[in-house]
N, C-alpha and C positions, 0 to 999 in steps of 0.2 A: 808726346808719344808718336812714332812715325807709323802711318798706315799704307796700305796698299792703296793704288788709284780707284781698284773696283770698290774698295771698302768705302773712300773717300765720296764717289759717285753715289752710290747706295745711301749712306749718311745725310748727304744733302738733298736727295731727292723725298727721304723721309721726313727730314726737317722741314721741306717746304708744303708737305702735307700728302704726298703720294702715299696710296695705300695697297695698290697692287701693281703688277706688272706682267703684263701679257707677251707671250713668245715661246717659241721653240728653240731648246737649248741647244749648244754643239760649238766645237773647235774653238773660233776666236772670243766666245762670250762666256767661256767654262769658268773662268776665274770670276767673272762679274754675278753669274748665276750663284756660282758659291758663296759670295758675300750677300746675295739676297737670301740664301738659305740660312745664314746666321743673323738675320735683322727682322724687323717688323713688317717689311715690304713682302707681301704674299705674292710667288709665282703662280701663274695660271697658266698651264700648259694647253696651248691650242694645238690644232691639226693644219692649220692654214694659216700665215703670217697676217694674210689680208683680213681673215676672221679676226683675229688679234686686234689689229688696228682698228678694226669697226668697233670692238667691245670696248676697247680703250677709249676711243671717241665717244662712243655710248655713255660709258661711267661718266667722262668727263663733263660732256654736255649737260648731263640732268643734274651732277651735283654740283657743277661749277667749281669743282677742286681739281686739281692735277693727278690724271692717269700717265702710266708709263708702258711702252711695249720695247722690246729688245731684241734684236736679231743677229745672226752670224753674218759673216762677211758673203759678199756676193750675192747669191739668189736669196738668202735669208732675208736680208736688209730689203733687198727688191721687191721680194714678195708684199711688204707692207705698202708699197706705193699707193695703190689705189684707196685704199682705207685710210692712208694719212691724208691722201687729196678730199676724202670725204670729212675727215675730222678738220681737217684746216677751213674748209669752206663753210663747215657748220660753226666754225668758232669755239671748238672744243680746246681747252687748254691740255695739251699731250706733249710729253716729252719723249722721243724716240731715242734709243741709245743703238746707234748703227754701226755697228764695228767693221774693220777693215783688215786685212792682212798684215802680217808684222813690218815694222818699218824698214827691215832690212828688204824687202821684196818690193815696196812700193817703186812704180815708175819702171818696171821690168817685165810688165804684161803676165804676173805669175798668176797661177789658176785661181779664179775667183775675185781677183782685183776688180774693183770698180770705183770710179770717182764718185763717191757718195756727195761730195757737195755739188756737184753739178746736177745731180738727179734730184736732189730735196730742195735747193734753193728757191725754186718757181712755188714750192708748195709750205713754206715755212715761214716764220716770223725773224726766226734765230736759225742761223745753222754754221756751226764752228768746229774745228778739231779741237780734241786736247792734245798740243803740243809738247807739254814738259808737265812731268808728276805735279808741279807747285801749282799750275794753271787748274787743276782739276776741279776743287771745290768752286772756285771763281766762275769757271765756264759753266758747270752744271747748275748754279744758283741764277746765273745772269740767263739761262736757258729757261728754268721755271720762271723765273720773274717777267720774263718776255710772253711766254705762253701763257699764264696766267693775267697778266695785263694788258695782253694785246689781243686776247683771245684767239690763239692758235696754235699750230704744232711748233715746236722749236725741238731742232736737229742736233743731238751731240755725237760726234763721229770719233770713235776710239780706235787704236788702231791693236789687234788682240794682245801684241807684246807689253803695250802700254798699260793694261790692265796690273800687271805684276811689279810695275814701278811703284817706288815709295816715296813718300813727304812726308816731312815734318808737320805740315798741316797747323801751322799756328795762328794763321789768321782766319776768322770768322765771318764767311761771306752771307748775310742774311738774305732772305727773300723779301722785298717790300710790296705790301698792297695798299696803295694809296687810295681815297676816294675823294677825287676831287669835285666841287661844284662847277659845272661848266653850263654857260648859259651866254646868249648874245648880250652885245653890252646894251646900254639904257636907249641910245638912240634907235639901235635896230629892233629893240623890242615896241618902242615907240611906233614905229614904221610899220610893224605887224600888226600892231593892235590897231591902227590907222586902217590896214586893209580889211582886218575882220570887221570892224564896227561899220565899215561903209558897204560891205558886200551885201548882195540881195542875199543869196543864200550860199550857206557853206557846208562841204562834206568833208569829213576828217576821213583820212586814210593812214590807218596804224600799221606799223611793221615791227618786226623783231626787237627795232630799237627802242619800242617803248614797252617794252617787255616787263620793266619793273616800274612802271607808271600806269598801272590800270587806273587807280582812282584819280589821279590827275588827269586821264583822258576823259573818263566818265564825266567829272567836273566841268571840264571844257566844253563836251559837248552839252550838257545842261546849260550853260551861260549862253552857248552858240544855238541852241535849239537844234544841233546838227546830229546827222546819222552819222554813225561811225562804221566804215567798211574797213576789214581787216587783211592782211596779207595771209596765206596759208601757213607760215612758220608762227604768225600771230596768234591763232585760233586760240590756244591754251590759254594764253595771257589775256586777251582783250575779250573774247566771247563770255566768261562767265560775270555772272551778276552785272550785266550791262545793259540797261534797258534802252539805249542807243543802237545796238548792235543790229545790222543788217546784213551779215555775211561776207562773202569773199567776192572780189572780182578776179580777174585774171583767166585763165585757159581753163580752170576748173572750178571757176567762181559760180555765182549765182546771178539771177536777174535783178534782184534787187541792191545788191552791190554795185553791180555796172551801171544800173539806171539811175543811183543816188549820186554817182560819180557824173554822169552825162547831163543831170538837171542841175548841177552847182554851177553859180558864178565862180566860186573859187574851191579849189581843193587844197586843204591842207595836208602835206605830207609829213607824219611824224616817224623818224627812224625807219623810212623805206625809201626805194625808189621802183622803178619798174622792170619787170624782165620779160614780156610779151608787148612786143610793138603793136600788134592789132588791138590792145585795150588802152592804147594811150589817150589821153582825154584831148578831144578836137576844141580848139576855141574857149579853153579853159585858163583863167588865172591861177597858174600853180604856184604855191607857198612849200618849200619843203626845208625842215628842221632835220639835221644830223650830226651825230658826234665827230664825224670824218668828213671835214670841208671838202676833201676829194671825191666824195659823194655826190654832192650837189651839182645838179643840172646833169648828172652822168647819163642817164638815161631817156631824160625828158627834159625839153626847155621849161626852166621855172622863170617866175617874174621876181620872186624873192628867196633867196638862199642863205639859210643862217645856221651857225654851226653852235651845237649846244646839245647837252643831254635832253632827252626831251620830257622828264619829270621836274627837273631844275626850271627848263624855260617855263613850262607850261605855270609853275608856282609862282614865278615873277612875273608872269602876262597876264594872270586871272585880274588883277585888280584893275587895269587899264581897259579892260573889256566892260561894253555895255549890255546887260542882259537882255537877249531876245525875248518876245513873247509869241511872236507868230510862229507855229509847229505845222504850217501847211507843208513844207518842204518835207520834215522828219515824218509827220504821220503817214503821208504817201508812201515814204521808203518802207515804214515798219509795217504796213498793210501789204505791200508786195513780198516782205519777208515772211510774213505769216503763209502767203500763198505758196513761197518758195519751198518752206518746211513742209506743207502740206502735200507738195509735188514730190518731196522726197519721199515723204512716209508711204505714197502711193506706189511710188516705183518698184519696191519690192513685192507688189501683187501682182499675181498672175491667174490665168483661166485654167491654166495645166498644173494640177497638183504634183505630177510629177518632175515638174521644173522648180530647182532650187534657184533663185536669183540671189547673185552675191549680196545686192542691198538687204534682200531678207536675212542674210544670214550675219550681216553687220549690226542691222537694227536688233536681232535677238541677243547680239552680244553686248550691245550697249545697254540694254535691260538687265542683263544676267551678270554682266562683270562687276568688280568691287567699286566703289565710288571714288577710291583713289588708286586706281589700277594704273599702270604704266603700259603705253602702248608705242609698238614701231608698225611700219608697214612698209613690204617691199615697193621700189618705184615702179610706177606703171598703175595698172588698176587698184591693187590694194591700196595704194596711198589715196586714190580718188575716194574708195569706200570710207577711209579712215576719217578723212576731211569732212566728208559729207553728212556721215550717219553715226559718227562717235559723239556724245555731249561733251562739251567742255565744261566741268563744273568748279572750276577752282580747284580741285585737289588732283584730279586725273593730269597725267601728263602725256605728251605725243613727241614722237620723234619718227623721222623719214628723210629721204634724200631729197631734199625740195631744191637744193642748189646744184649738187654735183650730179644728182640724177641717177645714181648706182641700182642696177636692178635688184641686186642680192644682197640688201642692207639689212633686212628687218630683224633675221633671228641673231647675226652677230651682233649687232647692237644690243639686241635685247639681253645677250649674255652680260654686256657690261652693266645693264641696268639690274638685271638679277643679282649679282656680284654685290652692288653697291647697296641694294634694297632688299635683302632676302626674305624679308616679313611682308612685303608687298606683292601683289599680282603683277606679274611680267608677262604680256601678250604680245606676240608677234604675229601681224598677218602678213601672210606668206604668199606669192605666186606659185605656181607648179616651177616655172621657168626659174624664179630667183632661187627657192628651195634646192634644186638639182645644181645648182652653181656651186655651191661650198656645203654641200651635203655631208662633207668630212667631220664638219665640228659638230655634227648630232652627238658623236661619242664625247665631246667636250662636255656637253651639258651633264653627261652622266657620270664621268668620271670627277667632274669638279662640283658635283650637286648643283646645279644652278637650275633653279625650279622655272623655267621659262616655258610657258603654255603657247605651242605653235598651233595655229590655224591656218591651212592650206586649202585656198581658192582654187580647187582642181578643176580646170575648164580644158586640159588637153592642149593648151596653146599657149603662144606669146601673144596675150589677148589685145594688151594695149597697141603693141605694134600691127596686129591683124585690122585693130580698128582704123589705125592711121592709114595703113594702106587702103583700106576701103575708101575710106573718105577723100582719098587722093585720086578714086577713080581707078585705082589699080585692082588686078587679082591678087587676092592674099597668098603669099606664098614663102614657103622655107619656115612657117610660124607654126607648125603641128609639133607635139611634142607625144612622145610614146614612154609614159612614165611608168614607174614600178608601182606596185600596192604600198605606198608611203605607210599606212598602218602596220603592215606585216615587216617593213622594213625598220620602223621606228622600235617595233616589238623586239627584233633581233637585236638592235642596239641596246634595248634597255630601258626605253621609254614607255610609259602608259600610253595605250593609243586607241583610237576609235574611228571609224569609217562610216560615212552617213551618204547615201545615196538617194534617200526619200525625204521629201521635206516632214513627213509625219515623224520620223524618227531624229530629227534635229534637235529638238530641245532637250529631249532626254540626254541625248549624247552629249551636248555641249554642257549641260550642268554636270554630269559625272566628270566631264575632261577638266572643268574649271576647279572641281572639289578635289581633284587628284593629288597627291603628294608629289612633289618634285617634278621634274620635266616630263610635259605630256604632248602628244600630238593629237590634232582632230583634222581628219582628212574629208573633205567636202566637195562633193561633185558639183558643182555649179554649172550654170548657163553658158554656153561659149559665145554666144552671139549676143553679147551685151555692149550696147554703145554708152559710152562716156558722154553725155551730152554736155557741150559748153553752152552758158548762158546765152549766147547770141549765136543763132545758125545763118549762115551766110548764103546766098543763092548760088555762090560756087560750090560751098559744101554740100548743098542740096543736089546739083547738077553732077558732083564728083559721085556722090552715094548712087544717083540714078545711073550714072556710066556704069559703075561697078555691077548693078543690078543687070544691066543690058551684057555686059561681058561676061557675066556668072551662068545667065541664060544661054547663051551661045558657047558656052564652055561646058555646057551640061550640068550645072550645078545651081539649076532653079530653085531645087529646095532650099538653099541656104537663104536666097533671098525673101522665100515664104517665113523662114525662120526670123530673119532679122526684123520684117515687118511685123510679125505676130508677137515677138518678145518685147520690142521696144515702141511699136507706136500703137497697137491694137490692144492694150491693157484696159 
């Protein structure tokens, strides 16, 4: 029986495991959305396509299954761009159905005509037009297969009139999900074992590539008596039930993680490389294992680079290793990690009872949130508070914009999480700047009954940028925000809402907010002058901050210097 291209596209997506499609209806996708209406694919109507792409990416990242977004020609499809970049860099299997003007108008500068391929080729693992109705199932199946197996975004471009074309659709094009065993050859494994057996001290640095190898990483650490440092993206996978964990390194890492790498003779990188050049290990022998050979030595010189899955490689490596007895290197790192955690706990303390530190808010959330809660956080300081103050227990999941660095990602991603897991607590840690960038989709939360809990760290500024300016010795400028009353705004939109301006009111409000049915918003006025301390403060950073102090005093802003010192150094 013949089917329209729209029906074939929808059928193929459903067969590939897609359950939701995020977008805004209109002109060139009307026949596609009508096919969705008659299918098992749920259409979720957003108010801005960027939020839809973020939501699809959040859903796909967390479930590991295919999510879909679809847009009309011209602006409709282009509005997805930043969210698609986010999803692609996160490794979220998303298919974008990007429509275009009718074929008769292509190449004639018709209104809303855009060369979608040129736009999306740089941020996709697959990007193709459906040029003939008989291609429809094959193209969409290949797109889904690429998105799932390459962990990225696949784009299918369809002219609006193509959706109405019909095909006999006789051939079945399936989506395959192979699970190959990937490890280095025996000779390379022997070389790796020799390096590790002969090393004085070893530190393991585990990244997102070790997400499915927690037990193998712990066993390797036990054999080598090695501390385990993890990247920010690997926190939820590596930190739980890991007696060898000593935290993170990098720009928002901790001292124990940084020192464990600095003190090692050999650093063993598992499914990761480096993003921040100032934290490159100097004078270390670096060994790197990654599924993608192109990533070996990409950001730091390596002595030995091996291609393989982290779990498969460790399983094959362990029999060749000589168990270590000396715990000196490990115990030193573990002791420092305990000191770091104590420092984090104390960072929320303050002498002024009227001042609410964002660390205090996050620590309370850590205590009150469900053991299996799902968390997202805006890029900037909310991301820092999540990574430093929320406990990874093996049930909780975390998602933030650590690769793309999007400012307003938290609650749009949380929409996707809540749609996929409606029975679990989904909590978005939002900056006031991030919230106001995509505020329109508060209406989507209500309309689609997505039970997201929104926590706003309201400091009246672009706080992370403000800190960056001050650390560079600059007077902060253009970072102030004149915000609405978020609680009143949320209430008008149909969300339950609470506003907190005193620390004494915080716990009761947070408890009620978490217990609320449906979407809810908690607006907390937090300290504006809160520094995000890196694990190591250089002399240059101290000098730059001092220079800011001098400039501030000379410009009549001396009270800000007093606040900076009082709230961050005199606790």
